[in-house]
N, C-alpha and C positions, 0 to 999 in steps of 0.2 A: 649618705647622699651618693647617688650613682656618679661614676666617672664621666659618662657620656663622651667617650673618645671619639673624635671625628676621623674622617677618612685621611687627612693629611697625617695625623698622629699614627694612625695604623700603617700607613705606607713607610713612615719613618722607622717604625718598629720592625717591619719587614726587612728594611734595608739593614738594620742592625743585625738581625739574625742571619742575614746572607753575606755580611761583610767579611772580608778576606784579610784586610790589613788593619793595624791599629788606627791608622790615619781614617779609614772608612767607618770604623766603629765610632770614632770620636765625632766625626761629621754626622753620622746617624743619631747619636745621643743628642748633639746640639739641636738637631732638627726635631727630635722628639720633645726636648725642653721648650722649644719655640712654639710648638703646635698644641701641647697639652693643655686642656682647659684649666684656668687657674681658680680652683675654689677649694673648700674644705675637704671634698671627697677625694682630691687628687694629692693632698699634701704629702702622703707618705710615698707615692710614686715619684713625685718631684724630688723629694729627698734622695730616694734611691737612684734616680737618674743623675743627680748632682754628685753623689758618691762615686758612681761608676766613672763619670767624667773626670774627676779629680784623680782617681786611681790610674786611669789612662793617661793623663797628661804626665803624671809623675813617672809612670813607666816609660813613656815615650822620650823623656829627657835624658835617660841614661839606660844603657844596656846592663849586662851582668857585671858585678864587681864595680859599678859606679863609671864604666866606661861609656863616654858620651857618644850617642848614636849619630849616624851621618845626618846631614840636614834634611828636613823634611819640608816638602813644599805643599801648601794648601792654598787654594784660590777661593776666597769667598765669592758666592754668586751675587751677580748685580744684573740690572736690567730685565729684559723679557725672559731670559734664560741664558744658561751657560753651554756654549758648543765649543768642544775640543777639536782642534785641528790635528787629524792623523794622516800620515802619509810616509812614503819612503824617502830617503835622502834626496835633495834637490828637486822636490816636486813643486816648490814655489809656495810653502806655506807662509813663511815670513813676508814674502812679497805680497801675498793676498791680504794678510793682516794690515800691512801698511797701506795698501790701496783703499780699504774700507773704513779705516779708523785713523786717529791721530797718533797712534803708536808708531815708534821708530825702531823696529827690531833690527839686529845686525844682520845684514844681507851680503852674501859672498857667493862666488862660483863654485867654491869647494864645499863637499858634504859635511854634515854635522856642525854647522855653524851655530845653530841654536842648541844650548846646553841645559838651559833652565826654562821653566814655564813662564810665558810672557803673556798677560791679559790685556785685551784691548776692547774698547766699546765700539762697535760697528752701528753707524747710524742708518736706519732705513726708514724713510718717511718720518713719522713722528715717534718712533720707538728705537730703542737701543737694544742690541743683542751683544752679550759679552762672548767674545772669541778668545780661546786660549791657544796660543801657539806653543808647540811642544817639540822637543827633540824627535829625529826621525823614529818611526816605529820600526827598529830594526835591532838584531842582536847586539850589534856594536855599541848601541847607546842606551837601550831600554833598561830602566831601573825600576825599583819597586813602586816609587812615587808616582811614575808615569802611569802604571796600570791602575793605580788608586785614582788618579784624576780622570782617566778614561772611564772608569766605572761609576764615578760620582757625578759626572757631568749630565746635563739634560739631553745631550744629543751629540753625535759625531759627524764632523764634516771631513769625509775622506778626500784628500786632495792628491790628484795625480797629474803628472806631467805629460801632456799630449805631444810634446815635441821629442819624446824618448821612444825609440824603437821597441825598447824592452818593457814598455808601460804594462802590458798584459802579464808578463812575468812578475813584475814589481807588485801588481794588484793581488795576484794569486799568493805570492809570499807574504804580503801584508795581512790579508784575511787569516792565512793559516797561522801566522805568528801571534795575531791577537787572539785567536780562539785557543791557542796553546796556553795562553795566559789569562784564561777566563773573561774574554771580552768578546762577545758575540753580537753581530748585527741581526736585528729582528725589528721589522717595521709594521708587522701586523700582530693583532691580538695582545693578550696579557703579556707583560714582560717581567722577568726576574731582574735582580739587581745587576747581574752581569750582562744582561741582554739590553742592547742599546738601539735606539732609532738612529738612522744614518742616511745622509744625503752625500752624493758624489759631486765634487767640483772638479770637472774636467779642465784643468788650468792649462795656460799656454796654448790656446786655440789659435793663436796668431803665428804659430810656428809651422814651417812647411810640413805637409803631410798629416796634419793634426786631424783633419776631416776623415781620412781613411782609418786612422787609428781609432777615432771615436766610433765608427761603424763597428769596428772589431771589438772594441770594449763593450758597446751595448749588447752584442751577441753573448759575450762571456758573463756579464753582470746580470742580464735578463731583468727579471722583476724583483731581484734582491733589494735594489734601492734605485731611486731616481737619479739621473745623471744630469747635471746642469753644465753645459759648455760655457766657458768663461775665459777671460785673460786679465790677470792682475796688471799685466804691462799697459795694455791698451784701455782698460776699463770696460771692455764689452761684456754685457749681460750680468755686471756686478748688481745692478738693481734687482734683476730677476733672481739672482742667487739670495739677495736679502729677503725677498718675498717668500721664496721657497723655505728658507730657514725658518722664518716666522710663522707661516701658516702650516707648512707641512711637517717640518722636522720637530719644531717645538709645539705644534698643535695649539697656537694661540689665536685670539681675536681681540679686537679693540672695541671697547664700548664707552660711549660718553654720557655723562650725566648733565641733566638741564634742570636747574632750580626752577620752580614755577615762575613764569614771567621773565625768565631771563634766557640769554642765548648760551649754547653749550660751548665749552672750551676745547676746540679740537687740537690744541697743542699738548693737552695733558689727558691721554686716553687711560682708562682702566684696562690693563692687560689680563685677559681672563682665558681659561681653557676652553677650547672648542666644545660646544654642547652645554654650555653653562645655562642655567635657568635665571629667571628674574630673581628668585629667592636667593640663589646662590651669589648673584651679582650683588644683591643688596647686602649680604653677609660680608662680601669682600670690601664694600664701601664703608660700612659701619655695622656692628652687630646689633645696635639699637634699632637701626632702620629695618633690619631683617626681622627682629622679634615682633615689630608693630605693623609689618607690611600687611597691607590688604590686597592691593593690586597696583598696576603700573600703566603708564602710557608709553607707547614706543613709536618711534619714527625709524623706518629703516626697511629691511627685507622682509617680504612676505606679509606686510601689514599695511594699511592706509595711515596717513600721517596723524599721528596722536591716538591711534588705536588704543582701546583699554584691553589689556591683556591679564590673564591670571598669573599666579606666582610660578606655575610650572611651565610658562612660555619659554621656549628656547631662543636664545639671542644669537645674532650674527654680527660678523664683522662690520663696524660702522654704524651700529644701531645707537640711537640716542634714547635714552630712558628717563622717564620722571617717576619717581617712587611716591606712593600715596599710603598713609597709615591711617 
């Protein structure tokens, strides 16, 4: 029986080959195990993945001669995607996390207040995005697990302090330090495991002189990544930041199903990748629907209400769909 490995499994396998730390290898193996088709043709592959996971977990418990390794931090992904907050000391990452979620990180005037990763769920309209607050990306605080989290997340939110006269220097130092540790920003084209899509949160725009610093920052950053001016303190433009994270950084859309004769539930969207087709959406809802799908009716962008569409029709954010087998 052929394995019929899907694109999600192949992507996880690529992550495993490109992984740098044991934490990244284990996360990739777990992703491979979760996405491999479960049938007789893959039984040996499943067994091999389980053995590799067991060996890695045992190795990660202790170092040479049984000496216990330092604490390892792993954050399981939740919501529409996992976004890691990367920034220099005192850029306002923790304040930003507190402003958009129910999480209560420790916040202080002095640098390096955050010492361990802290996840929080940011609510944007009817979806949640997982944000992970991290220690500053700086030589004084960076540890191996920090780079592992940055490489394994779905996207980076680079947080900068627009009230700081040295914000341009901090930005240059941040990018250079990340690249030295195999984390590179790349928003266009195919990406390797160490290349991450990124968005910049120009925080503290309520501070004096922030507008002038923003203009200079835009000249330096150019088209490397989009900059969203905002303020965790005042709440300005945080909704715009949420939209940019969902649509642009994570590349997601929301699709709603409508059982025949019933109204759609707009509180529970299916979160899918941009460019997804009707058939791919059906597979995400339930594999049996995809296997028996003949066509669908769609209400939304580029169609008239209830238009019959083929299985390769591309869906858009806010579309309502009814599947027919």
